[in-house]
C-alpha positions in Angstrom: 0.3 0.0 -0.1 1.8 3.4 -0.8 0.5 6.4 1.5 1.1 9.8 0.6 1.8 12.3 3.4 0.8 16.1 2.4 2.9 17.7 5.3 6.4 19.5 5.8 9.7 17.5 4.6 11.1 16.6 8.2 14.1 15.1 6.4 14.6 18.4 4.8 14.0 20.3 8.2 16.4 18.1 9.9 19.4 19.2 7.3 19.1 23.0 7.6 19.2 25.8 10.6 18.0 29.0 11.4 16.0 31.1 9.2 16.1 28.3 6.4 15.0 25.8 8.6 12.0 27.7 10.0 11.2 28.1 6.4 10.9 24.4 6.2 8.8 24.3 9.1 6.4 26.2 7.7 7.5 28.8 10.2 6.3 27.0 13.3 8.6 24.2 14.4 5.7 23.1 16.1 4.1 21.6 12.7 7.1 18.9 12.7 5.0 17.3 15.9 2.0 16.7 14.1 3.2 16.1 11.1 6.2 13.0 12.6 3.1 11.7 14.5 1.4 10.5 11.5 4.6 8.4 10.3 4.8 7.1 14.0 0.9 6.2 13.6 0.4 4.8 10.0 2.0 2.5 8.1 3.8 2.5 4.4 3.8 6.5 5.1 5.6 8.7 2.5 6.3 12.2 1.9 4.5 13.8 -0.8 7.4 15.5 -2.3 5.4 17.3 -5.6 1.9 17.4 -5.9 2.0 16.1 -9.5 -1.4 14.1 -11.2 0.9 11.6 -12.5 1.6 10.7 -8.7 -1.1 7.9 -7.5 -1.5 6.8 -4.3 -3.7 4.3 -2.6 -4.6 6.4 0.1 -3.5 9.8 1.6 -3.3 11.6 5.0 -3.2 15.3 5.8 -2.1 16.1 9.4 -3.6 19.8 9.1 -3.6 22.6 11.7 -5.7 25.4 11.9 -6.2 26.0 8.1 -9.9 27.6 8.1 -9.1 30.6 8.4 -9.6 34.3 6.6 -5.8 34.3 5.1 -5.4 30.7 3.5 -6.5 29.7 -0.3 -6.3 25.5 0.1 -7.9 25.2 -3.6 -5.1 23.7 -5.0 -4.8 21.4 -2.6 -8.7 20.6 -3.2 -7.5 19.4 -7.0 -4.9 17.2 -6.5 -7.2 15.3 -3.9 -10.2 15.2 -6.6 -7.9 14.1 -9.2 -6.3 11.1 -6.6 -9.8 10.4 -6.0 -8.7 7.9 -2.8 -9.5 7.7 0.7 -7.9 10.7 2.4 -7.6 10.9 6.5 -7.3 14.5 8.1 -6.6 14.8 11.2 -5.7 18.3 13.5 -7.7 20.6 11.6 -8.8 23.9 12.9 -10.5 26.5 12.6 -8.8 30.1 13.7 -11.8 32.2 14.1 -12.9 34.4 16.8 -16.6 33.8 16.4 -18.9 31.1 13.6 -19.7 34.3 11.7 -16.3 34.9 10.7 -17.3 31.9 8.4 -18.0 34.5 5.7 -14.3 35.4 5.5 -13.6 31.6 4.3 -11.9 31.5 0.6 -13.9 29.8 -1.9 -10.6 27.4 -2.5 -10.7 26.4 1.2 -14.3 25.9 0.9 -13.9 23.4 -2.2 -10.5 21.8 -0.1 -12.9 21.2 2.9 -16.4 19.3 0.8 -13.6 17.6 -1.3 -12.3 16.2 1.6 -15.6 15.2 3.5 -16.5 13.5 0.5 -13.7 11.1 0.4 -12.9 10.4 3.9 -15.2 8.5 6.7 -14.6 11.4 9.2 -12.6 14.8 9.4 -10.8 14.9 12.3 -11.1 18.0 13.8 -9.0 19.9 16.8 -11.9 20.3 19.0 -16.1 21.3 19.0 -15.8 24.8 18.0 -14.1 23.5 14.8 -16.9 20.8 13.8 -19.7 23.8 14.6 -17.6 25.3 12.0 -17.8 22.4 9.1 -21.4 22.2 10.6 -22.4 25.4 9.6 -20.6 24.7 5.8 -22.9 21.5 6.1 -20.3 19.2 6.6 -21.2 16.6 9.5 -18.9 13.8 9.2 -16.4 14.8 11.8 -14.7 13.6 14.6 -13.5 15.6 17.6 -9.9 14.1 18.2 -7.4 16.8 19.3 -4.5 16.4 17.7 -2.6 13.1 17.0 1.2 14.7 18.2 0.3 13.6 21.4 0.1 10.0 20.6 3.8 9.7 19.1 5.0 6.6 21.2 1.6 5.3 20.5 0.1 6.0 23.9 -0.9 8.3 26.5 2.4 9.7 27.8 2.9 9.0 31.4 3.9 12.2 33.2 6.4 13.0 35.4 5.6 13.6 39.5 6.7 17.2 40.6 8.9 15.8 43.8 9.3 19.5 45.6 7.0 22.2 44.0 8.1 24.9 45.5 11.9 24.2 43.8 11.3 23.3 39.8 13.4 24.3 37.0 11.0 26.0 34.6 11.1 25.9 30.7 9.0 28.4 28.8 7.2 29.3 25.6 5.9 32.8 24.1 3.8 33.3 20.9 5.1 35.9 18.7 5.7 35.9 15.2 7.3 39.5 14.2 9.4 41.6 16.5 7.5 45.3 15.6 7.1 48.2 17.7 3.7 46.8 17.3 4.1 44.2 20.3 4.5 46.5 22.7 1.5 48.7 22.3 -0.9 45.9 24.6 -1.3 47.5 28.1 -1.1 43.5 29.8 0.6 41.7 27.4 1.0 37.6 28.9 3.5 37.0 25.9 5.8 40.0 26.5 6.2 39.0 30.3 6.5 35.3 29.6 9.9 36.8 27.4 10.9 39.1 30.1 10.5 36.4 32.9 12.4 34.0 30.8 15.4 36.2 30.8 15.2 37.4 34.7 15.2 34.4 35.8 17.5 32.6 33.2 14.9 30.2 32.6 15.0 27.8 29.2 13.0 29.7 26.4 11.5 27.2 23.3 11.0 29.1 20.5 8.9 27.7 17.7 8.4 31.0 15.4 11.1 33.7 16.6 12.9 34.6 13.7 15.0 37.2 15.9 15.7 34.5 18.2 16.6 31.9 15.8 18.6 33.7 13.5 20.7 35.0 16.8 20.9 31.4 18.3 22.2 30.4 14.4 24.9 33.5 14.6 23.0 35.0 11.5 22.7 39.1 11.3 20.0 40.4 13.8 21.9 44.0 14.4 19.5 45.8 12.7 16.9 44.1 15.1 18.8 44.4 17.9 17.5 47.6 20.2 14.1 46.5 19.3 14.5 42.9 20.5 16.3 44.5 23.8 13.7 47.0 24.6 10.7 44.2 23.9 12.6 41.9 26.4 13.5 45.0 28.7 17.0 44.2 29.3 20.6 45.4 28.0 21.3 44.1 24.3 24.6 42.3 25.8 22.3 40.6 28.5 19.8 39.3 25.7 22.3 38.0 23.4 23.7 36.3 26.4 20.6 35.1 27.6 19.5 33.7 24.2 22.9 31.7 23.0 22.7 29.7 26.9 19.2 29.5 27.4 17.2 29.9 24.4 16.1 26.4 22.4 14.8 25.5 18.6 14.5 22.3 17.5 14.8 20.8 14.6 14.9 17.5 15.4 12.4 15.7 17.6 14.4 13.5 19.8 16.3 16.6 20.5 13.3 19.0 21.6 12.4 15.7 24.3 15.7 15.5 25.6 15.8 19.3 26.7 12.0 18.7 27.5 12.9 16.1 30.1 15.7 18.4 31.6 13.1 19.8 33.1 10.6 20.1 35.7 7.6 21.6 34.2 7.1 23.2 31.1 5.0 27.0 31.3 3.9 28.7 28.0 0.8 29.6 25.0 2.2 26.8 22.5 0.0 23.8 22.7 2.5 21.3 21.0 5.1 23.2 23.6 2.8 21.3 25.9 2.5 18.4 23.8 6.7 18.1 23.5 6.9 18.6 27.0 4.3 15.4 28.0 5.4 13.4 25.3 9.2 13.6 27.2 7.7 13.1 30.7 7.5 16.2 31.7 4.5 18.4 32.6 3.2 20.8 30.9 0.9 23.6 31.4 -1.3 25.8 28.9 -2.0 29.7 28.3 -4.7 29.7 25.9 -4.6 32.8 24.3 -7.4 32.4 21.4 -10.1 30.0 20.4 -7.7 27.6 18.6 -5.7 26.8 21.8 -8.7 26.7 24.0 -10.6 23.9 21.8 -7.6 22.1 21.9 -6.9 21.9 25.4 -10.5 21.2 26.2 -11.0 18.5 23.8 -7.4 17.0 25.2 -7.9 17.8 28.9 -4.9 19.2 28.5 -3.8 21.4 31.9 -4.8 24.6 30.9 -5.5 28.1 32.3 -6.5 31.2 30.7 -4.2 34.2 29.5 -6.9 36.5 31.0 -6.5 34.6 34.6 -2.7 34.3 34.3 -0.8 36.0 36.1 3.4 36.0 35.4 3.9 36.3 39.4 2.4 33.2 39.9 5.6 31.6 38.4 7.4 33.0 41.4 5.2 30.8 43.8 5.0 27.2 41.8 3.6 25.4 44.4 0.8 27.1 44.8 0.5 27.8 40.7 1.0 23.8 40.3 -1.9 23.0 42.9 -4.3 25.1 40.3 -4.0 22.1 38.0 -4.7 18.1 37.9 -1.9 16.3 35.5 -4.0 12.9 35.7 -7.5 13.8 34.0 -6.2 14.2 30.4 -5.3 10.3 30.6 -8.9 9.3 30.4 -9.3 12.3 27.3 -6.4 10.8 26.0 -7.4 7.0 25.7 -10.8 7.8 24.0 -9.4 9.8 21.5 -6.3 8.0 20.7 -9.0 5.3 19.9 -10.8 7.0 18.0 -8.0 8.3 16.2 -7.1 5.0 15.4 -10.7 3.9 14.2 -10.7 6.7 11.8 -7.2 5.8 10.2 -8.9 2.1 10.1 -12.3 3.1 8.5 -10.3 4.8 5.6 -8.8 1.8 4.9 -5.0 2.4 6.3 -3.0 0.2 8.7 -1.8 1.6 11.7 0.9 0.8 14.3 -1.6 1.1 17.5 
């Protein structure tokens, strides 16, 4: 059986560093987590290098992300899938809307992609109930809420280590920032910025997923034109910031190294859902700071320990015992087992062989 995977090229990603690696990841290293999980879960997978009509597959798997948004147009992918006319398993699909009415902003190409996919699959695997509602509004009803397949990279629900001394915890952190501009300074109570500042203040490891400036700096690329702006953003000096990022900053083009770095800490706290999942895959407890609809629905559908950004205060991290006590790190196991079973059933119903 020949199963094509439509996603990022993991081998190309491993071969690069800095800006080229970030580009190869789709501008977010978190993308490699759910892409990699497909190769672990489904047998006979191979990367679709070019969407040529001459290439034929017995089935196609699409590890998706927040593709349902106002900016994207997946019309070309819809045409490719229509011409292939084979079973399609799409998992991890999410809507990046703040409200249902935003459906009107969806491109015709993406609407066509969703319609074609729904006709070629038994069920579309989505991140949460909000995305399911969006698809239902579009007249697509064969939808399953599965969360993200990346949590089951090891083909099981991860076991989380106990935090032995909650008052003495080595933290790792992850914020969400794509572009470094003066616009980042405008928000009066910017939790993201406070996370970066806290990291420098406490010399806590920061795992970067899409922050081009920091990734360039770690790769020894020229960042002088942004250095002063970055120092102001972090509220520190240029020399202090440069030393911090090179000593404590991390970015990953290889999943195993990401898990190794996660294993070295006691707790991950951040607004990156895949930062939390990577931590959990390494056995390290993770807490998500949900800052938008897409992260909220994923946390809910996977029962991941979560606090809303509006309820989070950076000072909580100075009292880790009280902060950790707010969360249940066991409740996600039951939901995880349910999601993993449903994910396997979706694969099997589309004629795929799995490793579960």
